[in-house]
C-alpha positions in Angstrom: 0.2 0.3 0.2 1.2 3.9 -1.0 0.1 6.1 1.1 0.0 9.5 -1.0 -0.3 13.0 2.0 -2.9 14.6 -0.7 -5.8 15.3 1.3 -9.1 15.7 -0.2 -11.7 19.0 1.6 -14.4 16.8 1.4 -17.0 17.8 4.8 -15.6 15.1 7.3 -18.8 13.5 7.5 -19.0 12.8 3.8 -15.2 11.3 4.4 -16.2 8.5 6.8 -17.7 6.2 4.0 -16.2 2.2 3.2 -12.7 2.1 1.8 -11.6 5.4 2.9 -8.4 6.3 4.8 -8.8 8.5 7.5 -5.9 10.8 8.9 -6.8 12.4 12.6 -4.6 15.5 14.6 -2.5 12.5 16.0 -2.1 11.6 12.4 -2.9 8.2 13.3 -3.8 6.2 9.3 -7.7 4.9 9.8 -9.2 2.8 7.2 -13.6 2.5 7.4 -14.2 -1.7 6.6 -17.8 -3.1 6.5 -17.9 -6.6 7.9 -19.3 -9.5 7.1 -22.1 -8.9 9.3 -22.8 -5.6 7.6 -21.7 -3.7 10.4 -18.8 -0.8 10.1 -15.1 -0.2 11.4 -12.4 1.6 12.3 -9.1 -0.2 11.9 -5.8 1.3 12.7 -3.6 0.9 10.4 -0.6 2.2 12.9 -1.1 -1.3 14.5 -3.7 -3.5 12.5 -6.1 -3.7 15.7 -10.3 -2.7 14.6 -11.0 0.6 17.1 -14.4 0.7 17.3 -17.8 -1.2 15.7 -20.4 0.1 14.8 -24.0 -0.8 13.1 -24.5 2.6 10.9 -21.3 4.9 9.2 -23.7 7.5 11.0 -22.5 6.3 14.3 -19.5 5.3 13.3 -19.0 9.7 12.1 -21.1 10.4 15.4 -18.3 8.5 17.9 -15.0 9.8 15.9 -15.1 11.4 13.2 -13.7 15.1 14.2 -13.5 18.0 12.1 -9.8 18.0 11.8 -10.0 14.9 9.9 -8.7 14.2 6.8 -9.5 11.8 3.6 -5.8 11.0 2.6 -5.2 9.4 -1.3 -4.2 5.1 -0.9 -3.1 3.2 -3.2 -2.9 0.1 -3.0 -0.1 -1.8 -5.2 0.7 -5.2 -5.9 4.0 -6.6 -4.3 
């Protein structure tokens, strides 16, 4: 995975979509995922741990979203 630190100026609540990578104010990177049980999770890419699981993307955003978060452009390449 290659991370290009170009950020998007999208509204914070619109950034929280499956597959997006978010950078918080502490430079921690999070991946938004959808689970097999149709719930949504945040994966901390710094330590590969699930940070939290929520019923909806709106619940996820309300719980962890912040106006300082940034959408990061990520490119996945084969090794």
